[in-house]
C-alpha positions as CSV (number, residue, x, y, z in Angstrom):
1,M,115.2,117.9,98.0
2,S,114.7,117.0,101.6
3,V,112.9,114.3,103.2
4,T,111.8,113.9,106.5
5,D,109.9,111.0,108.4
6,Q,109.2,110.4,112.3
7,L,108.9,107.0,112.2
8,A,105.8,105.4,114.6
9,A,106.8,104.8,118.1
10,S,105.5,101.3,117.9
11,L,107.9,100.5,116.1
12,D,111.7,99.7,117.0
13,W,113.8,102.1,115.5
14,T,117.0,100.3,116.1
15,S,116.0,97.5,114.1
16,F,115.9,100.6,111.2
17,E,118.1,99.7,107.6
18,L,117.8,101.5,104.6
19,T,117.9,98.8,101.3
20,E,117.3,101.3,98.2
21,I,117.1,105.1,96.9
22,G,115.5,105.9,94.1
23,F,114.7,108.7,91.3
24,G,113.8,108.9,88.4
25,D,115.4,106.1,86.6
26,H,118.1,105.6,89.0
27,L,118.3,103.2,91.9
28,V,120.7,103.6,93.7
29,P,121.4,100.0,96.3
30,V,122.6,100.7,99.6
31,P,124.2,97.7,101.7
32,P,123.0,95.5,104.1
33,K,122.3,96.5,107.8
34,T,122.7,100.5,106.6
35,Q,121.1,103.1,109.2
36,Y,123.2,106.0,107.3
37,F,124.1,106.0,104.1
38,E,125.6,108.5,101.7
39,T,126.6,108.6,98.1
40,I,127.2,110.8,95.1
41,V,125.7,109.4,91.7
42,P,127.0,111.2,88.6
43,M,124.1,112.3,86.0
44,S,123.3,114.2,83.1
45,Y,120.0,116.0,82.1
46,N,119.0,118.8,79.3
47,G,122.7,118.6,77.9
48,A,124.5,119.2,81.5
49,D,126.5,117.1,83.3
50,F,126.3,117.2,87.0
51,E,126.0,114.8,90.8
52,V,123.3,114.3,93.0
53,W,124.9,113.9,96.8
54,I,122.4,111.8,98.5
55,Y,122.4,111.7,102.7
56,A,120.1,109.2,104.3
57,G,119.5,107.9,107.8
58,V,117.5,107.7,111.0
59,D,118.3,109.0,114.3
60,P,117.7,105.8,116.6
61,A,117.2,107.3,119.4
62,T,114.2,109.5,117.8
63,G,112.8,107.7,115.3
64,K,113.7,110.5,112.7
65,L,114.2,110.0,109.0
66,T,116.0,112.3,106.7
67,A,117.3,112.4,103.3
68,Q,118.4,114.6,101.3
69,F,119.0,114.8,97.8
70,Y,121.5,118.0,95.9
71,S,122.1,118.8,92.6
72,I,125.6,119.8,92.3
73,D,128.0,121.3,89.5
74,P,131.3,118.9,90.2
75,A,133.3,121.6,88.9
76,T,131.7,124.7,91.3
77,E,130.4,122.6,93.9
78,L,127.3,124.7,93.6
79,P,123.8,124.0,92.0
80,P,123.7,123.6,88.2
81,N,121.5,126.2,86.5
82,V,117.9,126.5,87.2
83,L,116.8,124.3,84.4
84,V,118.9,121.5,85.5
85,G,118.2,118.9,88.3
86,F,118.0,115.7,89.5
87,L,114.5,115.4,89.6
88,P,112.9,117.2,86.9
89,P,109.0,117.4,86.4
90,E,106.6,114.5,86.3
91,N,105.4,113.4,82.9
92,G,103.6,110.5,83.6
93,A,106.7,108.0,82.8
94,G,107.6,108.0,86.6
95,R,111.1,110.8,86.3
96,G,109.7,113.0,88.7
97,M,109.2,110.2,91.7
98,A,112.0,109.1,94.0
99,H,111.7,106.6,97.0
100,I,114.0,105.8,99.8
101,S,113.1,102.1,100.7
102,Y,113.9,100.5,104.3
103,T,112.7,97.7,106.6
104,I,111.8,98.2,110.2
105,R,110.2,96.0,112.8
106,P,107.7,96.5,115.2
107,K,108.6,96.9,119.1
108,A,107.9,93.4,121.1
109,G,104.9,92.6,122.5
110,L,102.5,94.7,120.2
111,A,98.8,93.4,120.4
112,T,97.3,92.1,117.3
113,G,95.2,94.9,115.5
114,T,97.9,97.4,116.5
115,E,97.9,99.4,112.9
116,I,101.3,101.5,111.9
117,R,100.7,104.1,109.6
118,N,103.4,106.4,108.5
119,V,103.3,110.4,106.8
120,A,106.7,111.4,105.6
121,W,107.3,115.3,104.4
122,I,109.1,116.6,101.4
123,S,110.4,120.0,100.4
124,F,111.8,120.9,97.3
125,D,114.4,123.7,97.4
126,N,113.3,124.8,100.8
127,G,109.9,125.8,99.9
128,E,106.5,124.5,100.8
129,I,106.5,121.0,102.5
130,I,104.2,119.0,101.1
131,A,102.8,115.7,103.3
132,T,102.6,112.3,101.9
133,N,99.2,110.1,102.3
134,Q,97.3,113.0,102.8
135,K,94.1,114.2,101.6
136,D,95.3,117.7,100.0
137,P,99.3,117.5,100.2
138,H,99.6,121.2,100.7
139,N,97.2,120.8,104.0
140,P,98.1,118.2,106.4
141,A,95.1,119.6,108.3
142,G,93.0,117.4,106.0
143,G,93.5,114.5,107.2
144,T,95.1,110.8,105.3
145,D,93.3,109.1,102.1
146,S,93.3,105.8,103.3
147,S,93.2,104.9,99.5
148,K,97.1,106.6,99.5
149,E,98.3,104.4,102.8
150,A,100.2,101.4,102.7
151,L,98.4,100.1,106.6
152,N,100.5,97.6,108.4
153,T,98.1,95.8,111.1
154,I,100.3,93.8,113.9
155,D,98.8,90.1,113.7
156,A,100.9,88.7,117.2
157,G,99.0,85.4,117.4
158,A,101.0,82.3,116.6
159,P,99.8,80.9,113.1
160,S,97.4,78.0,112.8
161,S,96.1,75.6,110.0
162,H,93.6,72.5,110.1
163,V,93.4,70.5,107.2
164,D,90.3,68.1,107.0
165,P,90.3,64.4,106.4
166,L,89.7,63.0,102.6
167,R,87.2,60.5,102.7
168,L,87.8,56.8,101.6
169,Q,87.0,56.6,98.0
170,V,86.9,52.8,96.6
171,R,85.6,52.0,93.1
172,P,84.7,48.6,92.4
173,A,87.8,46.8,90.2
174,S,85.2,46.7,87.2
175,R,85.2,50.1,87.0
176,L,88.6,51.0,86.9
177,P,91.0,51.9,84.3
178,G,92.3,49.1,81.7
179,K,89.9,46.5,83.7
180,G,86.7,44.7,82.0
181,P,84.0,42.6,83.3
182,T,85.7,39.1,84.1
183,I,84.6,36.0,82.2
């Protein structure tokens, strides 16, 4: 599987940090302040043992994020049987899902209201490219589906708050708890 993601020009690409890579029930933590990461994760599926080779990172000059996942038989360093792989078909339990998490800062000086959106492209076995956040994942020209987007909007203003003073309330002594009328 290959993922590419051109990060928005309104982001500071040099501040990019990978935080986690996940697939199925595997979560792979990434060391802090990492812009490029590679690892090998041992795995077993359908009675076969294999490795998942992961390469992920960003080019800070272009803002292009790439991630590649390969299922590899360690004995041959070739892909295992076609019925074995790190990301089986999705069955509603999340086993066929994957994610790449990262943090990134916006460029300094962006105006309040600046919207930052993101779309990544995914390809399995060099096949059809699927776009995320699209109305039709197989047709990026169809536009985005806002219900699938995590929109980030810049609020560049300084925070402010205001507290109204409470009205002073005085109760008569005879109405205080434990106090009765004076005789």
